[in-house]
N, CA, C and O of each residue as an XYZ file, in Angstrom:
636
protein
N       0.847     -1.170      0.000
C       0.000      0.000      0.000
C       0.896      1.237      0.000
O       1.892      1.309      0.719
N       0.519      2.187     -0.811
C       1.305      3.404     -0.904
C       1.094      4.276      0.333
O       0.019      4.291      0.933
N       2.135      4.988      0.685
C       2.104      5.789      1.904
C       1.082      6.920      1.812
O       0.392      7.208      2.790
N       0.979      7.560      0.655
C       0.048      8.682      0.510
C      -1.397      8.230      0.660
O      -2.187      8.874      1.350
N      -1.738      7.128      0.018
C      -3.125      6.672      0.116
C      -3.401      6.049      1.471
O      -4.542      6.072      1.931
N      -2.392      5.495      2.123
C      -2.585      4.971      3.472
C      -2.983      6.106      4.411
O      -3.905      5.957      5.214
N      -2.295      7.227      4.312
C      -2.642      8.388      5.127
C      -4.074      8.835      4.844
O      -4.829      9.119      5.773
N      -4.453      8.899      3.564
C      -5.800      9.340      3.207
C      -6.857      8.342      3.678
O      -7.947      8.738      4.092
N      -6.535      7.045      3.616
C      -7.485      6.046      4.113
C      -7.680      6.180      5.620
O      -8.794      6.025      6.122
N      -6.609      6.466      6.333
C      -6.717      6.680      7.781
C      -7.570      7.915      8.059
O      -8.397      7.908      8.971
N      -7.371      8.972      7.278
C      -8.164     10.197      7.452
C      -9.641      9.921      7.173
O     -10.508     10.413      7.896
N      -9.932      9.141      6.134
C     -11.328      8.804      5.820
C     -11.940      8.019      6.977
O     -13.086      8.263      7.357
N     -11.188      7.088      7.531
C     -11.674      6.319      8.678
C     -11.925      7.238      9.874
O     -12.945      7.121     10.554
N     -10.989      8.148     10.123
C     -11.140      9.062     11.261
C     -12.286     10.048     11.061
O     -12.850     10.542     12.037
N     -12.638     10.341      9.809
C     -13.785     11.214      9.554
C     -15.093     10.538      9.948
O     -16.055     11.205     10.330
N     -15.123      9.224      9.855
C     -16.332      8.501     10.190
C     -16.569      8.329     11.679
O     -17.712      8.183     12.112
N     -15.494      8.345     12.472
C     -15.643      8.116     13.916
C     -16.495      9.169     14.622
O     -17.377      8.793     15.394
N     -16.278     10.478     14.398
C     -17.140     11.454     15.088
C     -18.604     11.357     14.667
O     -19.501     11.569     15.483
N     -18.844     11.042     13.410
C     -20.228     10.919     12.953
C     -20.886      9.709     13.609
O     -22.056      9.763     13.988
N     -20.133      8.622     13.742
C     -20.663      7.449     14.435
C     -20.967      7.774     15.892
O     -22.002      7.369     16.419
N     -20.073      8.500     16.537
C     -20.310      8.901     17.933
C     -21.537      9.809     18.033
O     -22.328      9.674     18.966
N     -21.700     10.722     17.090
C     -22.893     11.578     17.081
C     -24.161     10.744     16.934
O     -25.157     10.995     17.613
N     -24.123      9.762     16.053
C     -25.304      8.925     15.826
C     -25.684      8.135     17.075
O     -26.866      7.933     17.355
N     -24.690      7.698     17.811
C     -24.971      6.873     18.983
C     -25.388      7.723     20.183
O     -26.344      7.385     20.881
N     -24.681      8.815     20.421
C     -24.869      9.555     21.670
C     -25.685     10.842     21.535
O     -26.469     11.161     22.429
N     -25.521     11.582     20.449
C     -26.087     12.928     20.387
C     -27.436     12.984     19.666
O     -28.337     13.692     20.114
N     -27.592     12.255     18.562
C     -28.827     12.380     17.787
C     -30.083     12.007     18.562
O     -31.087     12.706     18.428
N     -30.087     10.937     19.371
C     -31.303     10.687     20.160
C     -31.606     11.820     21.141
O     -32.770     12.128     21.397
N     -30.565     12.434     21.683
C     -30.775     13.565     22.600
C     -31.369     14.763     21.864
O     -32.243     15.451     22.392
N     -30.890     15.012     20.638
C     -31.410     16.134     19.855
C     -32.875     15.918     19.520
O     -33.681     16.843     19.614
N     -33.224     14.685     19.125
C     -34.621     14.402     18.789
C     -35.516     14.543     20.024
O     -36.623     15.073     19.932
N     -35.040     14.073     21.167
C     -35.810     14.234     22.402
C     -35.950     15.689     22.795
O     -37.003     16.111     23.272
N     -34.888     16.459     22.596
C     -34.912     17.893     22.895
C     -35.914     18.606     21.994
O     -36.632     19.500     22.442
N     -35.962     18.207     20.721
C     -36.916     18.801     19.784
C     -38.349     18.508     20.240
O     -39.208     19.389     20.212
N     -38.598     17.268     20.657
C     -39.946     16.906     21.115
C     -40.309     17.650     22.392
O     -41.470     18.002     22.599
N     -39.318     17.891     23.252
C     -39.558     18.621     24.491
C     -39.843     20.097     24.220
O     -40.678     20.703     24.893
N     -39.151     20.677     23.236
C     -39.358     22.088     22.919
C     -40.694     22.335     22.232
O     -41.340     23.359     22.456
N     -41.098     21.394     21.401
C     -42.329     21.538     20.622
C     -43.278     20.392     20.958
O     -43.342     19.421     20.204
N     -44.007     20.470     22.051
C     -44.886     19.347     22.415
C     -45.967     19.081     21.373
O     -46.414     17.945     21.212
N     -46.388     20.132     20.664
C     -47.418     19.914     19.640
C     -46.860     19.214     18.405
O     -47.625     18.702     17.587
N     -45.540     19.187     18.260
C     -44.906     18.506     17.122
C     -44.091     17.288     17.563
O     -43.193     16.846     16.845
N     -44.405     16.747     18.742
C     -43.603     15.630     19.232
C     -43.751     14.376     18.377
O     -42.915     13.476     18.455
N     -44.803     14.304     17.565
C     -44.963     13.165     16.664
C     -43.898     13.175     15.556
O     -43.708     12.161     14.884
N     -43.210     14.293     15.357
C     -42.151     14.377     14.348
C     -40.787     13.949     14.888
O     -39.800     13.948     14.152
N     -40.731     13.586     16.166
C     -39.455     13.225     16.775
C     -38.813     12.045     16.054
O     -37.637     12.106     15.693
N     -39.561     10.988     15.843
C     -38.966      9.795     15.249
C     -38.727      9.922     13.744
O     -37.706      9.429     13.265
N     -39.620     10.562     12.970
C     -39.258     10.795     11.564
C     -38.008     11.670     11.420
O     -37.195     11.453     10.521
N     -37.859     12.657     12.306
C     -36.680     13.512     12.307
C     -35.428     12.685     12.604
O     -34.405     12.831     11.935
N     -35.518     11.823     13.603
C     -34.389     10.971     13.979
C     -34.054      9.983     12.864
O     -32.883      9.759     12.559
N     -35.069      9.401     12.267
C     -34.840      8.468     11.164
C     -34.190      9.181      9.990
O     -33.288      8.636      9.353
N     -34.639     10.390      9.700
C     -34.028     11.162      8.618
C     -32.560     11.472      8.880
O     -31.731     11.407      7.972
N     -32.244     11.810     10.131
C     -30.845     12.066     10.477
C     -30.003     10.805     10.346
O     -28.858     10.863      9.896
N     -30.566      9.668     10.737
C     -29.830      8.415     10.585
C     -29.648      8.050      9.110
O     -28.616      7.497      8.729
N     -30.635      8.353      8.294
C     -30.496      8.091      6.858
C     -29.374      8.945      6.271
O     -28.588      8.465      5.454
N     -29.299     10.202      6.685
C     -28.203     11.040      6.182
C     -26.853     10.526      6.663
O     -25.858     10.634      5.946
N     -26.809      9.968      7.868
C     -25.554      9.385      8.361
C     -25.179      8.155      7.542
O     -24.003      7.951      7.238
N     -26.159      7.340      7.183
C     -25.879      6.159      6.356
C     -25.365      6.589      4.994
O     -24.428      5.988      4.468
N     -25.962      7.618      4.418
C     -25.503      8.125      3.122
C     -24.080      8.685      3.249
O     -23.264      8.519      2.342
N     -23.787      9.345      4.370
C     -22.436      9.849      4.613
C     -21.437      8.694      4.653
O     -20.359      8.781      4.064
N     -21.793      7.615      5.346
C     -20.896      6.462      5.416
C     -20.751      5.795      4.048
O     -19.689      5.256      3.737
N     -21.799      5.824      3.231
C     -21.688      5.298      1.867
C     -20.699      6.135      1.056
O     -19.914      5.591      0.280
N     -20.736      7.453      1.233
C     -19.780      8.323      0.539
C     -18.355      8.052      1.016
O     -17.423      8.049      0.213
N     -18.181      7.826      2.320
C     -16.847      7.494      2.827
C     -16.368      6.158      2.261
O     -15.190      6.008      1.934
N     -17.267      5.200      2.147
C     -16.908      3.901      1.563
C     -16.487      4.061      0.103
O     -15.516      3.445     -0.335
N     -17.218      4.887     -0.649
C     -16.860      5.126     -2.042
C     -15.500      5.821     -2.144
O     -14.720      5.542     -3.055
N     -15.225      6.719     -1.210
C     -13.918      7.375     -1.175
C     -12.822      6.363     -0.887
O     -11.751      6.407     -1.493
N     -13.091      5.450      0.041
C     -12.127      4.395      0.361
C     -11.876      3.509     -0.863
O     -10.735      3.137     -1.135
N     -12.946      3.170     -1.604
C     -12.788      2.374     -2.822
C     -11.969      3.133     -3.862
O     -11.125      2.543     -4.537
N     -12.211      4.431     -3.994
C     -11.463      5.241     -4.949
C      -9.978      5.238     -4.608
O      -9.133      5.135     -5.497
N      -9.666      5.350     -3.332
C      -8.260      5.297     -2.917
C      -7.655      3.919     -3.176
O      -6.468      3.810     -3.483
N      -8.456      2.883     -3.054
C      -7.966      1.537     -3.372
C      -7.679      1.397     -4.866
O      -6.706      0.750     -5.253
N      -8.516      1.997     -5.697
C      -8.257      1.974     -7.142
C      -6.960      2.704     -7.465
O      -6.197      2.276     -8.330
N      -6.718      3.799     -6.771
C      -5.474      4.544     -6.983
C      -4.288      3.678     -6.575
O      -3.256      3.690     -7.246
N      -4.422      2.929     -5.485
C      -3.350      2.024     -5.050
C      -3.020      0.975     -6.114
O      -1.856      0.634     -6.320
N      -4.049      0.471     -6.782
C      -3.860     -0.591     -7.777
C      -3.579     -0.043     -9.178
O      -3.626     -0.788    -10.156
N      -3.290      1.243     -9.275
C      -3.031      1.911    -10.557
C      -4.215      1.793    -11.511
O      -4.041      1.646    -12.721
N      -5.428      1.860    -10.946
C      -6.650      1.858    -11.747
C      -7.386      3.186    -11.591
O      -8.614      3.236    -11.654
N      -6.630      4.248    -11.390
C      -7.247      5.552    -11.170
C      -7.991      6.017    -12.419
O      -9.036      6.661    -12.316
N      -7.464      5.697    -13.587
C      -8.098      6.106    -14.833
C      -8.920      4.947    -15.377
O      -8.605      4.368    -16.416
N      -9.977      4.628    -14.651
C     -10.851      3.536    -15.069
C     -12.302      3.935    -14.841
O     -12.606      4.929    -14.183
N     -13.182      3.123    -15.410
C     -14.608      3.380    -15.219
C     -15.032      3.168    -13.768
O     -16.018      3.752    -13.319
N     -14.297      2.340    -13.036
C     -14.606      2.130    -11.620
C     -14.428      3.422    -10.830
O     -15.233      3.735     -9.953
N     -13.372      4.169    -11.141
C     -13.140      5.448    -10.463
C     -14.230      6.455    -10.812
O     -14.688      7.210     -9.954
N     -14.637      6.458    -12.064
C     -15.712      7.361    -12.487
C     -17.000      7.016    -11.745
O     -17.731      7.904    -11.306
N     -17.269      5.723    -11.611
C     -18.472      5.288    -10.906
C     -18.415      5.684     -9.426
O     -19.428      6.093     -8.859
N     -17.249      5.567     -8.804
C     -17.112      5.974     -7.400
C     -17.356      7.475     -7.243
O     -18.035      7.902     -6.310
N     -16.805      8.264     -8.148
C     -17.028      9.711     -8.081
C     -18.500     10.056     -8.298
O     -19.029     10.975     -7.673
N     -19.147      9.321     -9.180
C     -20.571      9.552     -9.405
C     -21.376      9.231     -8.146
O     -22.311      9.952     -7.800
N     -21.008      8.148     -7.465
C     -21.698      7.791     -6.227
C     -21.447      8.815     -5.125
O     -22.351      9.128     -4.350
N     -20.221      9.340     -5.052
C     -19.920     10.381     -4.069
C     -20.746     11.626     -4.359
O     -21.283     12.245     -3.441
N     -20.848     11.989     -5.620
C     -21.673     13.146     -6.010
C     -23.132     12.929     -5.602
O     -23.764     13.827     -5.046
N     -23.658     11.744     -5.878
C     -25.051     11.453     -5.526
C     -25.271     11.463     -4.016
O     -26.324     11.890     -3.544
N     -24.287     10.999     -3.263
C     -24.396     11.038     -1.798
C     -24.426     12.478     -1.300
O     -25.210     12.808     -0.410
N     -23.585     13.335     -1.861
C     -23.587     14.741     -1.470
C     -24.914     15.417     -1.777
O     -25.429     16.190     -0.970
N     -25.456     15.124     -2.935
C     -26.753     15.700     -3.308
C     -27.854     15.189     -2.381
O     -28.732     15.952     -1.977
N     -27.810     13.913     -2.048
C     -28.830     13.328     -1.178
C     -28.800     13.939      0.220
O     -29.844     14.292      0.768
N     -27.612     14.062      0.792
C     -27.512     14.648      2.131
C     -27.979     16.104      2.107
O     -28.705     16.538      3.002
N     -27.568     16.853      1.094
C     -28.009     18.237      0.980
C     -29.521     18.337      0.846
O     -30.139     19.217      1.445
N     -30.122     17.444      0.065
C     -31.572     17.462     -0.121
C     -32.304     17.127      1.179
O     -33.326     17.736      1.494
N     -31.781     16.164      1.929
C     -32.406     15.829      3.210
C     -32.372     17.024      4.155
O     -33.357     17.301      4.840
N     -31.254     17.727      4.197
C     -31.177     18.870      5.105
C     -32.022     20.039      4.619
O     -32.492     20.832      5.435
N     -32.226     20.164      3.327
C     -33.154     21.183      2.831
C     -34.564     20.856      3.314
O     -35.318     21.749      3.699
N     -34.913     19.572      3.291
C     -36.225     19.156      3.776
C     -36.337     19.383      5.290
O     -37.411     19.728      5.784
N     -35.240     19.194      6.023
C     -35.247     19.347      7.477
C     -35.199     20.800      7.934
O     -35.458     21.078      9.105
N     -34.881     21.715      7.063
C     -34.715     23.116      7.493
C     -35.946     23.701      8.189
O     -35.776     24.456      9.147
N     -37.170     23.398      7.765
C     -38.303     23.926      8.546
C     -38.333     23.408      9.988
O     -38.665     24.151     10.912
N     -37.986     22.133     10.173
C     -37.934     21.600     11.536
C     -36.797     22.230     12.331
O     -36.952     22.526     13.516
N     -35.669     22.432     11.686
C     -34.543     23.078     12.345
C     -34.917     24.517     12.701
O     -34.541     25.017     13.761
N     -35.657     25.178     11.811
C     -36.112     26.540     12.087
C     -37.033     26.562     13.308
O     -36.906     27.437     14.165
N     -37.963     25.598     13.389
C     -38.857     25.542     14.547
C     -38.075     25.325     15.839
O     -38.380     25.929     16.867
N     -37.069     24.461     15.779
C     -36.252     24.207     16.967
C     -35.496     25.474     17.359
O     -35.413     25.802     18.543
N     -34.948     26.183     16.382
C     -34.201     27.409     16.673
C     -35.133     28.505     17.184
O     -34.746     29.296     18.044
N     -36.352     28.558     16.664
C     -37.321     29.577     17.070
C     -37.722     29.401     18.533
O     -37.769     30.370     19.291
N     -38.003     28.186     18.915
C     -38.450     27.923     20.279
C     -37.304     28.092     21.268
O     -37.487     28.648     22.351
N     -36.114     27.608     20.887
C     -34.972     27.650     21.802
C     -34.221     28.975     21.713
O     -33.303     29.216     22.496
N     -34.600     29.836     20.769
C     -33.946     31.124     20.555
C     -32.442     30.940     20.281
O     -31.588     31.582     20.892
N     -32.164     30.039     19.339
C     -30.777     29.731     18.979
C     -30.631     29.789     17.458
O     -30.751     28.767     16.782
N     -30.373     30.980     16.922
C     -30.274     31.089     15.464
C     -29.055     30.378     14.885
O     -28.991     30.162     13.675
N     -28.093     30.011     15.717
C     -26.914     29.301     15.231
C     -27.243     27.939     14.660
O     -26.512     27.423     13.814
N     -28.348     27.347     15.121
C     -28.753     26.044     14.609
C     -29.091     26.152     13.123
O     -28.756     25.263     12.341
N     -29.745     27.227     12.743
C     -30.085     27.435     11.329
C     -28.811     27.595     10.512
O     -28.705     27.059      9.409
N     -27.861     28.317     11.042
C     -26.582     28.505     10.356
C     -25.857     27.172     10.164
O     -25.279     26.922      9.106
N     -25.889     26.326     11.184
C     -25.255     25.009     11.064
C     -25.929     24.194      9.963
O     -25.250     23.550      9.163
N     -27.246     24.218      9.921
C     -27.966     23.506      8.862
C     -27.606     24.018      7.480
O     -27.447     23.235      6.543
N     -27.478     25.332      7.352
C     -27.135     25.902      6.046
C     -25.695     25.579      5.659
O     -25.402     25.376      4.480
N     -24.798     25.530      6.634
C     -23.408     25.161      6.349
C     -23.338     23.716      5.867
O     -22.581     23.402      4.949
N     -24.123     22.837      6.483
C     -24.149     21.437      6.049
C     -24.653     21.344      4.610
O     -24.079     20.620      3.797
N     -25.713     22.068      4.299
C     -26.243     22.051      2.929
C     -25.202     22.579      1.955
O     -24.965     21.970      0.912
N     -24.578     23.702      2.283
C     -23.568     24.290      1.407
C     -22.380     23.338      1.237
O     -21.889     23.162      0.122
N     -21.919     22.729      2.322
C     -20.795     21.800      2.239
C     -21.107     20.596      1.368
O     -20.264     20.158      0.585
N     -22.301     20.066      1.498
C     -22.703     18.918      0.674
C     -22.762     19.294     -0.801
O     -22.356     18.514     -1.662
N     -23.262     20.473     -1.087
C     -23.335     20.897     -2.479
C     -21.940     21.146     -3.059
O     -21.696     20.854     -4.230
N     -21.027     21.683     -2.250
C     -19.647     21.883     -2.714
C     -19.002     20.541     -3.027
O     -18.331     20.400     -4.050
N     -19.198     19.559     -2.161
C     -18.644     18.221     -2.400
C     -19.254     17.611     -3.647
O     -18.543     16.994     -4.440
N     -20.557     17.771     -3.839
C     -21.217     17.215     -5.013
C     -20.686     17.856     -6.297
O     -20.428     17.155     -7.276
N     -20.523     19.173     -6.299
C     -20.005     19.862     -7.486
C     -18.557     19.466     -7.741
O     -18.175     19.238     -8.889
N     -17.752     19.380     -6.696
C     -16.350     18.997     -6.844
C     -16.236     17.578     -7.385
O     -15.406     17.317     -8.255
N     -17.062     16.650     -6.882
C     -17.040     15.275     -7.382
C     -17.505     15.216     -8.834
O     -16.975     14.432     -9.621
N     -18.490     16.040     -9.197
C     -18.963     16.059    -10.585
C     -17.880     16.588    -11.526
O     -17.703     16.068    -12.628
N     -17.161     17.615    -11.090
C     -16.073     18.162    -11.920
C     -14.958     17.126    -12.071
O     -14.444     16.921    -13.170
N     -14.588     16.479    -10.974
C     -13.560     15.435    -11.070
C     -14.021     14.274    -11.941
O     -13.229     13.704    -12.692
N     -15.287     13.925    -11.843
C     -15.826     12.848    -12.679
C     -15.705     13.210    -14.158
O     -15.277     12.391    -14.971
N     -16.081     14.423    -14.494
C     -16.009     14.861    -15.896
C     -14.559     14.896    -16.375
O     -14.264     14.454    -17.486
N     -13.658     15.415    -15.553
C     -12.240     15.443    -15.927
C     -11.685     14.035    -16.111
O     -10.914     13.779    -17.037
N     -12.077     13.135    -15.233
C     -11.600     11.758    -15.336
C     -12.152     11.079    -16.579
O     -11.439     10.322    -17.239
N     -13.408     11.337    -16.907
C     -13.979     10.781    -18.137
C     -13.223     11.292    -19.355
O     -12.930     10.521    -20.269
N     -12.902     12.591    -19.379
C     -12.138     13.142    -20.501
C     -10.738     12.553    -20.560
O     -10.236     12.265    -21.647
N     -10.099     12.370    -19.411
C      -8.755     11.787    -19.391
C      -8.777     10.341    -19.874
O      -7.873      9.912    -20.590
N      -9.798      9.593    -19.488
C      -9.920      8.199    -19.948
C     -10.127      8.165    -21.451
O      -9.567      7.312    -22.140
N     -10.934      9.093    -21.963
C     -11.179      9.154    -23.407
C      -9.891      9.481    -24.162
O      -9.594      8.857    -25.181
N      -9.130     10.450    -23.668
C      -7.853     10.815    -24.308
C      -6.889      9.647    -24.240
O      -6.196      9.358    -25.215
N      -6.836      8.974    -23.105
C      -5.943      7.831    -22.930
C      -6.289      6.715    -23.899
O      -5.397      6.109    -24.493
N      -7.585      6.435    -24.066
C      -7.989      5.366    -24.983
C      -7.703      5.745    -26.435
O      -7.361      4.876    -27.237
N      -7.839      7.034    -26.790
C      -7.499      7.477    -28.138
C      -5.996      7.338    -28.391
O      -5.578      6.931    -29.474
N      -5.189      7.679    -27.382
C      -3.735      7.540    -27.517
C      -3.328      6.082    -27.618
O      -2.396      5.748    -28.350
N      -4.012      5.213    -26.895
C      -3.691      3.786    -26.972
C      -4.030      3.220    -28.353
O      -3.355      2.309    -28.833
N      -5.061      3.752    -28.983
C      -5.465      3.259    -30.301
C      -4.533      3.776    -31.403
O      -4.360      3.108    -32.423
N      -3.936      4.948    -31.212
C      -3.081      5.496    -32.268
C      -1.696      4.882    -32.266
O      -0.992      4.977    -33.271
N      -1.285      4.267    -31.195
C       0.068      3.686    -31.134
C       0.126      2.372    -31.757
O       1.188      1.750    -31.790
């Protein structure tokens, strides 16, 4: 295994640990806090929690695709359709997480309104913006990789 990709694989693994800890310890508390703040909307506690867990699963899927992409780079298959497919999946994961948080923004707004904490809305918007940046970056890399594969195949045919 190459040293550069080993470091990146460790970083990808370490990125997943805080999210896993949040899913286990913090998200149930947040959902309970939301139900406590808004007793008339307490029936939304579990759909809200399920939605947050779905976004966490999608996040872990994106991390897995990143890990696969780094494995392709290790095996000198960076310029392959497998890499393009991984980038496409990462892009779709970013779009999915961003879309879920756009749907959750009214609930986040209600929580911020009752608790008088406008920073919660800002955090939600940062998550949406970050997901969209990742999705656009993955789409650009996907397109560049597709063009590089096309050029490479044309060069292989001319020799």
